[in-house]
C-alpha positions in Angstrom: -24.3 11.3 -74.5 -23.8 14.0 -71.8 -23.9 11.5 -69.1 -21.4 9.5 -70.5 -18.9 12.6 -70.5 -19.8 13.2 -67.1 -18.7 9.7 -66.0 -15.5 9.9 -67.9 -14.5 13.3 -66.5 -15.4 12.3 -62.8 -11.7 11.6 -61.5 -11.5 15.0 -59.5 -12.7 15.6 -56.1 -16.0 13.9 -56.7 -16.6 10.3 -57.7 -19.2 9.8 -60.3 -21.6 7.9 -57.5 -21.7 11.7 -55.9 -22.3 13.7 -59.2 -25.1 11.1 -60.1 -26.6 11.7 -56.7 -26.3 15.4 -57.0 -27.8 15.4 -60.7 -30.8 13.2 -59.4 -31.4 15.4 -56.1 -31.4 18.5 -58.1 -33.8 17.3 -60.4 -36.2 16.2 -57.4 -35.4 19.8 -55.6 -36.5 21.5 -59.0 -39.5 19.5 -59.4 -40.8 20.3 -55.9 -39.9 23.6 -55.6 -41.8 25.1 -58.6 -44.6 22.7 -58.7 -48.0 24.1 -59.5 -50.6 21.4 -60.1 -51.4 20.7 -64.1 -49.1 23.2 -65.0 -47.4 22.5 -68.4 -44.8 25.2 -67.9 -42.5 24.8 -64.9 -38.6 24.6 -64.2 -37.0 21.4 -64.7 -33.7 19.9 -64.3 -33.0 17.0 -66.5 -30.9 14.7 -64.8 -28.0 13.8 -67.4 -26.8 10.8 -65.4 -30.3 9.3 -65.2 -29.3 6.7 -67.7 -27.0 5.0 -65.0 -28.7 3.1 -62.1 -30.2 5.7 -59.8 -32.6 3.7 -57.7 -30.3 3.2 -54.7 -28.6 6.5 -53.3 -27.2 7.0 -49.8 -28.5 10.6 -49.9 -32.4 9.1 -49.9 -31.4 6.3 -47.6 -30.1 8.7 -44.9 -33.7 10.3 -44.7 -34.7 8.0 -42.2 -32.3 10.2 -39.7 -34.2 13.1 -37.6 -30.9 14.9 -37.6 -30.1 14.4 -41.4 -33.8 15.2 -42.5 -33.3 18.7 -40.2 -30.3 19.5 -42.8 -31.9 18.7 -46.0 -35.4 19.9 -45.4 -34.6 23.5 -46.6 -33.8 22.0 -49.8 -37.3 20.8 -50.2 -38.9 24.0 -48.4 -40.6 22.0 -45.9 -40.5 22.1 -42.0 -41.6 18.4 -41.3 -41.7 14.8 -42.7 -45.3 15.1 -43.1 -45.3 18.1 -45.2 -42.4 16.6 -47.6 -44.8 13.3 -47.9 -47.6 15.2 -48.9 -45.6 17.4 -51.3 -44.2 14.6 -53.0 -47.5 12.7 -53.2 -49.3 15.6 -54.7 -46.6 16.2 -57.3 -46.4 12.7 -58.3 -50.2 12.4 -58.8 -50.0 15.0 -61.4 -50.7 14.6 -64.8 -47.9 16.4 -66.2 -45.4 15.0 -63.7 -46.4 11.5 -64.6 -46.1 12.4 -68.4 -42.5 13.7 -67.5 -41.4 10.2 -65.8 -42.9 8.3 -69.1 -41.0 10.4 -71.7 -37.7 10.1 -70.1 -38.4 6.4 -69.8 -38.6 6.3 -73.5 -35.4 8.2 -73.5 -33.9 5.4 -71.4 -33.3 7.7 -68.4 -34.4 6.1 -65.3 -35.5 9.0 -63.2 -36.8 7.3 -59.9 -39.7 9.1 -58.4 -39.2 10.1 -54.5 -42.0 7.9 -53.4 -40.1 4.8 -54.9 -36.8 5.6 -53.2 -37.9 7.1 -50.2 -40.1 5.3 -47.5 -42.2 8.2 -47.1 -43.5 6.7 -43.7 -40.2 6.4 -42.2 -38.7 9.9 -43.2 -36.9 11.3 -39.8 -38.1 8.1 -38.2 -34.8 7.5 -36.3 -33.8 10.1 -33.8 
C-alpha cells in the first residue's frame, strides 16, 4: 500500500501527521476546485494516507480563526466563509461525490467529508 510506504519514509523534514494532513487537504482542494454538479468526469486527488485516521486534523480545526481562514481561502477559491460553506454543501450533495466517498469506504479509506471535520457555522468566527 502506498500509504504504508509514505508512513515508513516520513522521517525527514515532515512528519507523517503533516503529510497525512497535506494529502487529505489536496483531496478536498481538488474536489472543490474543479467541481461541476453531476459530472462523472472531474479531477481527483486520491489520498493515499486516508487508510489512517484522518478525522481530526489541526489544519481543519484552525479554520475557526479569521486570520487563518484569510490565509487558506485562496486554496478553495472563495472570498468568505459563507461561500466556502455553500461550495462544500453543494459538492457533498452531488451524487457523484457521494459515490466517491462510498467507493473509497469499501477500499478501507476514510476520507472525511469537509462538513464532517469543519463546523461550517464556525468558520472564521474567532477574530
